[in-house]
N, C-alpha and C positions, 0 to 999 in steps of 0.2 A: 694308374695305367697311363695317364697323360704324360707323366715323367718318363716312363719307360719308352713310350712312343716317341717322345721328344729326343731321347738319346739315340734311338734307332734312326730317326730322321737326320739328326746332326751327324751321324756316322755315314750318311748317304746310302744306307742299305735299302734295297728293294727286294721283296720276296715274291715268288710266284704264288705261294700259298702259305697259310698258317695251319699248322697241325696242333690241335689241342689234345693234351693227354687227359682223357676222360677218367673220372668225371670231374675232378677238381679244376682241371685246366680249361674246361669248356667255356665258362663265363669269361675269364680273362682273354682267351683266344678270340672269342666273338667281339669283345671290346677292342682288342688290338686290330682286328679286321676293319672295324669302322674308323678307328683313329689313323690307321695307315693307308686306308683306301684300298684294301685287298679284298677281292670278291670271293676267292676260293678258300673255304674252311674245311679242313679234313680232320677226322677224329681217329685216334688210336686209343682203344679202351683197355686199361690195365686195372687190376685189382691187387692191392697190396696191404690194405688195412681192413681190419674187422673189429669194430667196437674199440677204436683207438689203439689197437695192438697191431704192430707191423708184422707181416708174414711174408711168404714167398710171393713174388710177382707172378701173376697169371695174365696172359694176354687174351682178351676176349674177342678182338677183331683185328684185321689186318688192313691197313689203308692201301688204296691204289695210288701209286705215286708215279706211274709212267708218264713221261712227257713233261715232268716238272724239273726245273733247274735248281732252285734253292728255296728252302722253306724256313719258317720260323717255328720252332718247336716250343710250345707254351704249357706250363703247369702253374698251379697256384703257389706251391712251396717246393723248394729243394731241401728236403729233410735228410734222408740218407743219401739221396742222389741216385738211387737204383732205378727209379722210374725214368729219369732222363737217360741214364746209361742204356737201359733196355730199349727205349724208344729210338735213341740214336743208332743203335746197332741195326734195328729194323729199317730205318731210313737209309743208312749207308749201304745196306745190302741191296737196296733198290737203285743205287747209283746216284742218289740225290744228296746234295750238300745241305747243311743245316746250321743255323745259329739258334741259340736257346734263350728263353726268357721265363722268369718266374716273378711273382709279386714279392715273395719273401724267400730268404735263404737262411738256413740254420748254420751256426758257426762250425758245426761238426760235419757238415755235408761232405760227401766224397765227390760231389759234382757242383761246381760253381757256374751258373748260367752266364752267358755273355751279357745279358741285360737283366737287371732285377731292381726292385725298388729299395728294399731295406733288409738288413740282417736282424733276425730276432731269435731269442732263446725260447720264448713262450710257445705253448700250443696255440695255434691260430684256428678259430672257428669262423669260417666265412658264412655270409648270409645264405648262400646256396647249399650249404651242407648242415644247417642247424638240425633239421629233422633226423638225419642219419647219425649225427654225433650226439646230440642232446637226448633224443628220444630213448635210446637204449639205457642211457645213464639215469634218466628220470624214472623209467619203468622198472629198473632193477631194484631201486630203493635201497641199495647198499650204502649210498652216500646221501647226506642231507643236501637240500638245495644250496645251503651255504657252502658246503664242501665242493659241490659241483661248480658253483659259481666261481670259487677261488681257483679250482683246477683248470677251468677253460677260459678264465678271464672275462666272463660274461656278467654284466650287471644283474644283481639278484632280482630286480623287478622284471627284467626281460626274461630271465630264466623262469620265474614264476608264471609269466604269461604262457610260455611254451608248456610248462607243467600243466597249467589249466587246460590248454588245448588238448594235450594227450589224455587227460582225465575225461574231458568233455567228449572226446571221440571214443572213449573206452577202448583204447588200443591194447591188444594183447600180443601183437607181433608187428614187425615192420610191414608185412604184407597187408595187414588190415588198413594201413594208412591209405592205400589205393583202392581197396576192395570192400572193406568192412563197414564203415560207418554210414555210407550213403551220402555223407556231406561232401566227400571229396570224390571227384570224378574217377571212375575206373579207368586204368591205363590199359591200352591194348598191347 
């Protein structure tokens, strides 16, 4: 994130706000707010993946952008590029201009952000999405821990720690993570 922020600063760019594409772009957007000294953080929430399978984009909320000049639109990865394209269309309809940023870019993406850290081929599992990615894979028991580890590029001992967590909490659905075990606070 520091390298991305450095590139933005060296370009002399200043943004009125940062728009994070939720959920994956929330953490990088928040970090860029700090690194660039930007107070206003806005979210646009899209859903396009379910259990590591890409589907049609659904927009869950609409950001209020009135009175804003230029924003930095942030996501974690530009894989297909569809999240960026969709979000940019929402932003441009509001009359706001935007630059874009992602941590990683896939070589096959249909959208290359203005700022990014690195191009990668692998599936990337970020610390803030481990439960939503690894949980269903561990619980399905269709793949061995070794196969899961190889598929997502996670160290086997780390994966086993998450597996132990899910077993310990006796999770039978993603919803139980927040409501079922009593060990994790219930979300409102």
